[in-house]
DSSP file (Angstrom, degrees, kcal/mol; ACC not computed):
  #  RESIDUE AA STRUCTURE BP1 BP2  ACC     N-H-->O    O-->H-N    N-H-->O    O-->H-N    TCO  KAPPA ALPHA  PHI   PSI    X-CA   Y-CA   Z-CA
    1    1 A M              0   0    0      0, 0.0     2,-0.8     0, 0.0     0, 0.0   0.000 360.0 360.0 360.0 144.0    0.0    0.0    0.0
    2    2 A R        +     0   0    0      3,-0.0     2,-0.4     2,-0.0     3,-0.1  -0.838 360.0 168.3 -95.8 110.0    1.2    3.5   -0.8
    3    3 A K        +     0   0    0     -2,-0.8     3,-0.1     1,-0.1     0, 0.0  -0.951  56.9   0.3-126.0 146.5    0.7    5.6    2.3
    4    4 A R  S    S+     0   0    0     -2,-0.4     2,-0.6     1,-0.2    -1,-0.1   0.723  85.9 136.8  59.9  24.9    1.9    9.1    3.2
    5    5 A K        -     0   0    0     -3,-0.1     2,-0.3     2,-0.0    -1,-0.2  -0.905  36.3-163.4-109.1 119.7    3.6    9.5   -0.2
    6    6 A Q        +     0   0    0     -2,-0.6    -3,-0.0    -3,-0.1     2,-0.0  -0.733  40.3  21.3-102.6 148.3    3.0   13.0   -1.6
    7    7 A G  S    S-     0   0    0     -2,-0.3     2,-0.3     2,-0.0    -2,-0.0  -0.051  78.8 -78.7  92.9 171.7    3.4   14.4   -5.2
    8    8 A R        -     0   0    0     31,-0.1    -2,-0.0     1,-0.1     0, 0.0  -0.795  20.3-152.8-111.6 153.3    3.6   12.9   -8.6
    9    9 A K    >   -     0   0    0     -2,-0.3     3,-2.0     2,-0.0    -1,-0.1   0.653  13.3-155.6-103.8 -17.2    6.6   11.1  -10.2
   10   10 A F  T 3   -     0   0    0      1,-0.3     3,-0.1     7,-0.0    -2,-0.0   0.781  63.2 -75.6  49.3  32.5    5.9   11.8  -13.9
   11   11 A H  T 3  S+     0   0    0      1,-0.2     2,-0.3     6,-0.0    -1,-0.3   0.866 105.1 117.0  47.7  42.3    8.0    8.7  -14.8
   12   12 A R    <   -     0   0    0     -3,-2.0    -1,-0.2     1,-0.1     0, 0.0  -0.925  69.5-104.6-132.9 162.4   11.2   10.6  -14.1
   13   13 A T     >  -     0   0    0     -2,-0.3     4,-2.2    -3,-0.1     5,-0.2  -0.190  46.2 -98.2 -72.6 178.8   14.1   10.5  -11.8
   14   14 A R  H  > S+     0   0    0      2,-0.2     4,-2.9     1,-0.2     5,-0.2   0.940 122.3  49.0 -65.4 -45.1   14.2   13.0   -8.9
   15   15 A N  H  > S+     0   0    0      1,-0.2     4,-2.2     2,-0.2    -1,-0.2   0.923 113.9  45.5 -61.9 -45.1   16.6   15.4  -10.7
   16   16 A Q  H  > S+     0   0    0      2,-0.2     4,-2.6     1,-0.2    -1,-0.2   0.900 112.4  52.5 -61.2 -41.8   14.5   15.4  -13.9
   17   17 A R  H  X S+     0   0    0     -4,-2.2     4,-2.6     2,-0.2     5,-0.2   0.943 110.7  46.9 -59.3 -53.1   11.3   15.8  -11.8
   18   18 A E  H  X S+     0   0    0     -4,-2.9     4,-2.8     1,-0.2    -1,-0.2   0.899 113.1  49.5 -63.7 -38.2   12.8   18.9  -10.0
   19   19 A A  H  X S+     0   0    0     -4,-2.2     4,-2.4    -5,-0.2    -1,-0.2   0.930 110.2  50.3 -65.6 -43.7   14.0   20.4  -13.3
   20   20 A L  H  X S+     0   0    0     -4,-2.6     4,-2.5     2,-0.2    -2,-0.2   0.938 113.5  45.2 -58.0 -52.3   10.6   19.9  -14.9
   21   21 A I  H  X S+     0   0    0     -4,-2.6     4,-2.6     1,-0.2     5,-0.2   0.913 113.2  49.3 -62.7 -43.8    8.8   21.6  -12.0
   22   22 A R  H  X S+     0   0    0     -4,-2.8     4,-2.6    -5,-0.2    -1,-0.2   0.924 112.9  48.8 -61.1 -40.2   11.3   24.5  -11.8
   23   23 A G  H  X S+     0   0    0     -4,-2.4     4,-2.1     1,-0.2    -2,-0.2   0.890 111.3  49.1 -68.5 -39.3   10.9   25.0  -15.5
   24   24 A L  H  X S+     0   0    0     -4,-2.5     4,-2.3    -5,-0.2    -1,-0.2   0.910 113.3  47.0 -64.7 -43.6    7.1   24.9  -15.3
   25   25 A V  H  X S+     0   0    0     -4,-2.6     4,-2.4     2,-0.2     5,-0.2   0.917 112.2  49.4 -62.3 -45.5    7.1   27.5  -12.4
   26   26 A E  H  X S+     0   0    0     -4,-2.6     4,-1.8     1,-0.2    -1,-0.2   0.915 114.3  44.2 -63.3 -43.2    9.5   29.8  -14.1
   27   27 A E  H  X S+     0   0    0     -4,-2.1     4,-2.7    -5,-0.2     6,-0.3   0.883 111.3  55.7 -71.2 -36.0    7.5   29.8  -17.3
   28   28 A F  H  X S+     0   0    0     -4,-2.3     4,-2.7     1,-0.2    -2,-0.2   0.934 111.8  42.2 -59.1 -48.1    4.2   30.2  -15.4
   29   29 A F  H  < S+     0   0    0     -4,-2.4    -1,-0.2     2,-0.2    -2,-0.2   0.772 113.0  51.9 -70.9 -28.1    5.4   33.3  -13.7
   30   30 A W  H  < S+     0   0    0     -4,-1.8    -2,-0.2    -5,-0.2    -1,-0.2   0.910 126.5  24.1 -75.8 -39.0    7.0   34.8  -16.7
   31   31 A R  H  < S-     0   0    0     -4,-2.7    -2,-0.2    -5,-0.2    -3,-0.2   0.710  90.4-142.6 -94.5 -16.4    3.8   34.4  -18.8
   32   32 A E  S  < S+     0   0    0     -4,-2.7    82,-1.9    -5,-0.3     2,-0.2   0.502  81.8  52.2  60.5  11.7    1.3   34.3  -16.0
   33   33 A K  E     +A  113   0A   0     -6,-0.3     2,-0.3    80,-0.2    80,-0.2  -0.766  63.5 172.4-172.1 123.9   -0.7   31.6  -18.0
   34   34 A I  E     -A  112   0A   0     78,-2.7    78,-2.7    -2,-0.2     2,-0.5  -0.958  28.3-129.7-137.8 159.4    0.4   28.3  -19.6
   35   35 A K  E     +A  111   0A   0     -2,-0.3     2,-0.3    76,-0.2    76,-0.2  -0.931  48.0 134.4-101.5 119.4   -1.2   25.3  -21.2
   36   36 A T  E     -A  110   0A   0     74,-1.8    74,-2.9    -2,-0.5     2,-0.1  -0.855  56.1 -63.7-152.3-173.5   -0.1   21.9  -19.8
   37   37 A T  E  >  -A  109   0A   0     -2,-0.3     4,-2.1    72,-0.2    72,-0.2  -0.426  47.3-114.1 -79.2 156.4   -1.4   18.6  -18.7
   38   38 A E  H  > S+     0   0    0     70,-2.2     4,-1.8     1,-0.2     5,-0.2   0.870 113.6  49.4 -64.6 -41.8   -3.7   18.4  -15.7
   39   39 A S  H  > S+     0   0    0     69,-0.2     4,-1.8     2,-0.2    -1,-0.2   0.882 112.1  47.2 -67.7 -34.8   -1.3   16.5  -13.4
   40   40 A K  H  > S+     0   0    0      1,-0.2     4,-2.8     2,-0.2    -2,-0.2   0.880 112.2  52.7 -70.0 -38.0    1.5   18.8  -14.1
   41   41 A A  H  X S+     0   0    0     -4,-2.1     4,-1.7     2,-0.2    -2,-0.2   0.826 107.9  49.6 -62.7 -35.6   -0.8   21.8  -13.5
   42   42 A K  H  X S+     0   0    0     -4,-1.8     4,-1.3     2,-0.2    -1,-0.2   0.893 113.6  45.8 -73.8 -43.0   -1.9   20.4  -10.1
   43   43 A T  H  X S+     0   0    0     -4,-1.8     4,-1.3    -5,-0.2     3,-0.4   0.951 113.2  50.2 -61.9 -48.9    1.7   19.9   -9.1
   44   44 A L  H  X S+     0   0    0     -4,-2.8     4,-2.5     1,-0.2     5,-0.2   0.815 102.9  60.6 -63.3 -34.7    2.6   23.4  -10.4
   45   45 A K  H  X S+     0   0    0     -4,-1.7     4,-2.2     2,-0.2     5,-0.3   0.893 101.3  53.9 -58.1 -43.6   -0.3   25.0   -8.4
   46   46 A R  H  X S+     0   0    0     -4,-1.3     4,-2.0    -3,-0.4    -2,-0.2   0.969 115.2  38.9 -56.2 -57.5    1.2   23.7   -5.1
   47   47 A F  H  X S+     0   0    0     -4,-1.3     4,-2.7     1,-0.2    -2,-0.2   0.874 114.0  52.8 -63.2 -40.8    4.6   25.3   -5.8
   48   48 A A  H  X S+     0   0    0     -4,-2.5     4,-2.3     2,-0.2    -1,-0.2   0.901 109.6  49.4 -67.6 -41.1    3.3   28.5   -7.4
   49   49 A E  H  X S+     0   0    0     -4,-2.2     4,-2.4    -5,-0.2    -1,-0.2   0.922 112.5  47.7 -62.6 -45.1    1.0   29.2   -4.4
   50   50 A K  H  X S+     0   0    0     -4,-2.0     4,-1.8    -5,-0.3    -2,-0.2   0.954 114.3  45.7 -62.2 -49.2    3.9   28.7   -1.9
   51   51 A F  H  X S+     0   0    0     -4,-2.7     4,-2.5     1,-0.2    -1,-0.2   0.868 112.4  51.2 -62.3 -37.9    6.3   30.9   -3.9
   52   52 A L  H  X S+     0   0    0     -4,-2.3     4,-1.2     1,-0.2    -1,-0.2   0.920 109.0  50.7 -68.3 -44.5    3.7   33.6   -4.4
   53   53 A T  H  < S+     0   0    0     -4,-2.4     4,-0.5     1,-0.2    -1,-0.2   0.809 112.6  48.3 -57.5 -36.2    2.9   33.6   -0.6
   54   54 A R  H >X S+     0   0    0     -4,-1.8     3,-1.1     1,-0.2     4,-0.8   0.898 108.0  53.4 -71.7 -41.7    6.6   33.9    0.1
   55   55 A A  H 3< S+     0   0    0     -4,-2.5    -2,-0.2     1,-0.3    -1,-0.2   0.718  94.3  70.8 -69.1 -18.5    7.0   36.7   -2.3
   56   56 A K  T 3< S+     0   0    0     -4,-1.2    -1,-0.3     1,-0.2    -2,-0.2   0.789  90.5  60.5 -67.4 -27.1    4.3   38.7   -0.7
   57   57 A K  T <4 S-     0   0    0     -3,-1.1    -1,-0.2    -4,-0.5    -2,-0.2   0.942  84.7-165.7 -59.5 -47.0    6.5   39.3    2.2
   58   58 A G     <  +     0   0    0     -4,-0.8    -1,-0.1     1,-0.2    -3,-0.1   0.470  35.2 133.3  74.7  -1.1    9.0   41.1    0.0
   59   59 A D  S  > S-     0   0    0      1,-0.1     4,-1.9     4,-0.0    -1,-0.2  -0.091  72.3-100.3 -74.9-179.9   11.8   41.1    2.4
   60   60 A L  H  > S+     0   0    0      1,-0.2     4,-2.4     2,-0.2     5,-0.2   0.885 120.2  56.2 -72.7 -36.5   15.4   40.1    1.7
   61   61 A A  H  > S+     0   0    0      1,-0.2     4,-1.7     2,-0.2    -1,-0.2   0.842 107.5  48.3 -62.0 -34.1   15.0   36.7    3.2
   62   62 A S  H  > S+     0   0    0      2,-0.2     4,-2.6     1,-0.2     5,-0.2   0.915 110.2  50.8 -70.1 -44.3   12.2   35.9    1.0
   63   63 A R  H  X S+     0   0    0     -4,-1.9     4,-2.3     1,-0.2    -2,-0.2   0.897 111.4  49.4 -58.3 -43.6   14.0   37.1   -2.1
   64   64 A R  H  X S+     0   0    0     -4,-2.4     4,-0.7     2,-0.2    -1,-0.2   0.882 110.3  50.7 -63.2 -41.4   17.0   34.9   -1.1
   65   65 A Y  H >X S+     0   0    0     -4,-1.7     3,-0.7     1,-0.2     4,-0.6   0.912 111.8  46.8 -62.0 -45.2   14.7   31.9   -0.6
   66   66 A L  H >X S+     0   0    0     -4,-2.6     4,-2.6     1,-0.2     3,-1.1   0.860 105.3  59.9 -71.3 -32.8   13.1   32.3   -4.0
   67   67 A T  H 3< S+     0   0    0     -4,-2.3    -1,-0.2     1,-0.2    -2,-0.2   0.729  94.4  65.6 -67.0 -18.1   16.4   32.8   -5.7
   68   68 A R  H << S+     0   0    0     -4,-0.7    -1,-0.2    -3,-0.7    -2,-0.2   0.828 119.4  21.3 -69.6 -28.7   17.4   29.3   -4.5
   69   69 A F  H << S+     0   0    0     -3,-1.1     2,-0.3    -4,-0.6    -2,-0.2   0.694 125.6  46.0-111.7 -24.2   14.7   27.8   -6.7
   70   70 A L  S  < S-     0   0    0     -4,-2.6   -47,-0.0    -5,-0.1    -1,-0.0  -0.765  86.5 -98.0-120.7 160.7   14.0   30.5   -9.4
   71   71 A S     >  -     0   0    0     -2,-0.3     4,-2.9     1,-0.1     5,-0.2  -0.313  36.5-110.0 -75.2 166.6   16.2   32.7  -11.6
   72   72 A K  H  > S+     0   0    0      1,-0.2     4,-2.7     2,-0.2     5,-0.2   0.913 118.0  53.2 -59.4 -41.8   17.0   36.2  -10.5
   73   73 A K  H  > S+     0   0    0      1,-0.2     4,-2.0     2,-0.2    -1,-0.2   0.912 112.7  41.9 -57.1 -48.9   14.9   37.6  -13.4
   74   74 A I  H  > S+     0   0    0      2,-0.2     4,-3.0     1,-0.2    -1,-0.2   0.900 112.9  54.1 -68.6 -45.0   11.8   35.6  -12.4
   75   75 A T  H  X S+     0   0    0     -4,-2.9     4,-2.7     1,-0.2     5,-0.3   0.937 109.8  48.5 -58.5 -45.9   12.3   36.3   -8.7
   76   76 A K  H  X S+     0   0    0     -4,-2.7     4,-2.6     1,-0.2     5,-0.3   0.921 112.9  46.8 -61.8 -44.8   12.4   40.1   -9.4
   77   77 A K  H  X>S+     0   0    0     -4,-2.0     4,-2.4     1,-0.2     5,-2.1   0.915 113.0  49.6 -63.1 -43.0    9.3   40.0  -11.5
   78   78 A L  I  <>S+     0   0    0     -4,-3.0     5,-2.6     3,-0.2    -2,-0.2   0.905 118.6  36.5 -67.0 -38.9    7.5   37.9   -8.9
   79   79 A V  I  <5S+     0   0    0     -4,-2.7    -2,-0.2    -5,-0.2    -1,-0.2   0.907 126.5  36.5 -79.6 -40.9    8.3   40.1   -5.9
   80   80 A D  I  <5S+     0   0    0     -4,-2.6    -3,-0.2    -5,-0.3    -2,-0.2   0.793 132.8  15.8 -86.2 -29.9    8.1   43.5   -7.6
   81   81 A E  I  <5S+     0   0    0     -4,-2.4     4,-0.5    -5,-0.3    -3,-0.2   0.792 127.5  34.7-113.3 -45.1    5.2   43.0  -10.1
   82   82 A I  I > <S+     0   0    0     -5,-2.1     3,-0.8     2,-0.1     4,-0.5   0.940 110.3  54.0 -83.8 -45.7    3.1   40.0   -9.3
   83   83 A A  G > <S+     0   0    0     -5,-2.6     3,-1.6    -6,-0.2    -1,-0.1   0.859 101.1  59.5 -59.1 -40.2    3.0   39.7   -5.5
   84   84 A P  G >  S+     0   0    0      0, 0.0     3,-1.1     0, 0.0    -1,-0.2   0.810  98.9  60.1 -59.9 -28.8    1.8   43.3   -4.9
   85   85 A R  G <  S+     0   0    0     -3,-0.8    -2,-0.2    -4,-0.5     3,-0.1   0.704 112.7  38.4 -65.8 -21.3   -1.4   42.5   -7.0
   86   86 A Y  G <  S+     0   0    0     -3,-1.6     3,-0.4    -4,-0.5    -1,-0.2   0.088  78.9 115.4-118.6  17.9   -2.3   39.7   -4.5
   87   87 A K  S <  S+     0   0    0     -3,-1.1    -1,-0.1     1,-0.2    -2,-0.1   0.830  83.7  39.1 -64.6 -31.8   -1.2   41.5   -1.2
   88   88 A E  S    S+     0   0    0     -4,-0.2     2,-0.3    -3,-0.1    -1,-0.2   0.610  97.3  95.5 -93.0 -13.6   -4.8   41.6    0.2
   89   89 A R        -     0   0    0     -3,-0.4     3,-0.1     1,-0.1     4,-0.1  -0.620  61.4-155.6 -83.8 137.6   -5.8   38.1   -1.1
   90   90 A K        -     0   0    0     -2,-0.3     2,-0.3     1,-0.2    -1,-0.1   0.830  62.5 -49.4 -78.7 -33.0   -5.4   35.3    1.4
   91   91 A G  S    S+     0   0    0      1,-0.1    -1,-0.2   -38,-0.0   -42,-0.0  -0.954  93.2  93.0-177.5-171.4   -5.0   32.5   -1.1
   92   92 A G        +     0   0    0     -2,-0.3    -1,-0.1    -3,-0.1    -2,-0.1   0.916  44.7 152.7  73.9  41.4   -6.5   30.9   -4.2
   93   93 A T        +     0   0    0     -3,-0.1    22,-2.8    21,-0.1     2,-0.3   0.554  53.3  61.9 -83.6 -14.6   -4.2   33.0   -6.6
   94   94 A T  E     -B  114   0A   0     20,-0.2     2,-0.4   -49,-0.1    20,-0.2  -0.865  63.4-159.0-119.3 157.6   -4.2   30.4   -9.4
   95   95 A R  E     -B  113   0A   0     18,-3.0    18,-2.1    -2,-0.3     2,-0.6  -0.987   6.0-152.7-130.3 136.8   -7.0   28.9  -11.5
   96   96 A I  E     -B  112   0A   0     -2,-0.4     2,-0.5    16,-0.2    16,-0.2  -0.950   9.7-167.1-112.4 122.1   -7.1   25.8  -13.5
   97   97 A I  E     -B  111   0A   0     14,-3.1    14,-2.1    -2,-0.6     2,-0.2  -0.930  18.8-134.0-108.7 119.8   -9.4   25.7  -16.5
   98   98 A K  E     -B  110   0A   0     -2,-0.5    12,-0.3    12,-0.2     2,-0.2  -0.502  25.0-177.3 -78.1 133.4  -10.0   22.2  -18.0
   99   99 A L  E     -     0   0A   0     10,-2.9     3,-0.1     1,-0.3    10,-0.1  -0.377  36.2 -78.6-107.8-164.4   -9.8   21.9  -21.8
  100  100 A G  E     -     0   0A   0      1,-0.2     9,-1.4    -2,-0.2    -1,-0.3  -0.209  61.1 -73.2 -86.2-173.9  -10.4   18.8  -23.8
  101  101 A P  E     -B  108   0A   0      0, 0.0     7,-0.2     0, 0.0    -1,-0.2  -0.483  54.6 -96.0 -79.8 153.6   -8.0   15.9  -24.3
  102  102 A R     >  -     0   0    0      5,-2.9     4,-1.6    -2,-0.1     5,-0.0  -0.410  30.9-128.9 -60.6 139.4   -4.9   16.2  -26.4
  103  103 A R  T  4 S+     0   0    0      1,-0.2    -1,-0.1     2,-0.2     0, 0.0   0.870  97.6  40.7 -64.5 -40.9   -5.3   14.9  -29.9
  104  104 A N  T  4 S+     0   0    0      1,-0.1    -1,-0.2     3,-0.0    -2,-0.0   0.860 134.6  10.7 -82.7 -34.0   -2.4   12.6  -30.2
  105  105 A D  T  4 S-     0   0    0      2,-0.1    -2,-0.2     0, 0.0    -1,-0.1   0.467  92.1-121.8-124.9  -5.2   -2.2   10.8  -26.8
  106  106 A G     <  +     0   0    0     -4,-1.6    -3,-0.1     1,-0.2     2,-0.1   0.655  51.1 161.7  75.2  14.8   -5.5   11.8  -25.2
  107  107 A A        -     0   0    0     -6,-0.1    -5,-2.9     1,-0.1     2,-0.5  -0.431  49.1-103.9 -69.1 142.1   -3.9   13.4  -22.1
  108  108 A K  E     - B   0 101A   0     -7,-0.2   -70,-2.2    -2,-0.1     2,-0.3  -0.568  41.5-155.9 -71.2 121.9   -6.2   15.8  -20.2
  109  109 A M  E     +A   37   0A   0     -9,-1.4   -10,-2.9    -2,-0.5     2,-0.3  -0.764  16.1 173.7-103.6 143.4   -5.1   19.4  -21.0
  110  110 A V  E     -AB  36  98A   0    -74,-2.9   -74,-1.8    -2,-0.3     2,-0.4  -0.892  29.2-129.6-138.3 167.4   -5.7   22.5  -18.9
  111  111 A I  E     -AB  35  97A   0    -14,-2.1   -14,-3.1    -2,-0.3     2,-0.5  -0.993  22.6-163.7-117.9 127.4   -4.8   26.1  -18.8
  112  112 A I  E     +AB  34  96A   0    -78,-2.7   -78,-2.7    -2,-0.4     2,-0.3  -0.962  20.4 162.1-117.3 131.6   -3.4   27.4  -15.4
  113  113 A E  E     -AB  33  95A   0    -18,-2.1   -18,-3.0    -2,-0.5     2,-0.3  -0.944  42.7 -96.3-144.2 160.9   -3.3   31.1  -14.8
  114  114 A L  E     - B   0  94A   0    -82,-1.9   -20,-0.2    -2,-0.3     2,-0.2  -0.637  47.2-111.9 -77.7 136.7   -3.1   33.7  -12.3
  115  115 A V        -     0   0    0    -22,-2.8     2,-0.4    -2,-0.3    -1,-0.1  -0.496  27.2-129.7 -71.6 134.4   -6.4   35.0  -11.1
  116  116 A K              0   0    0     -2,-0.2    -1,-0.1     1,-0.1    -3,-0.0  -0.696 360.0 360.0 -78.4 127.4   -7.1   38.6  -12.0
  117  117 A D              0   0    0     -2,-0.4    -1,-0.1   -32,-0.0    -2,-0.0   0.462 360.0 360.0 -93.5 360.0   -8.2   40.9   -9.2
């Protein structure tokens, strides 16, 4: 039985999985809206909400924490442009909109985006 195991593996090793998630998060914050599979979007949502909550503080420690996972360019955009828009919002900053299945392999596709206030 699989108990107390969190997260999805995506048929990848740990390093590949971390790189995939890091790339998804960076692209998501850069474009503020991406199209991906449902399982990747659900995983992305967990990390994006945590990073955005951390960015709302805006202090030096938060910037250093975010820079461990994201590039400097993305961290700057997240803290200076995106986080102030959600300062008053307690949570629920991302939205997943379901699309149809992908044509070639039938994977469930979604659009994940930042909620506009």
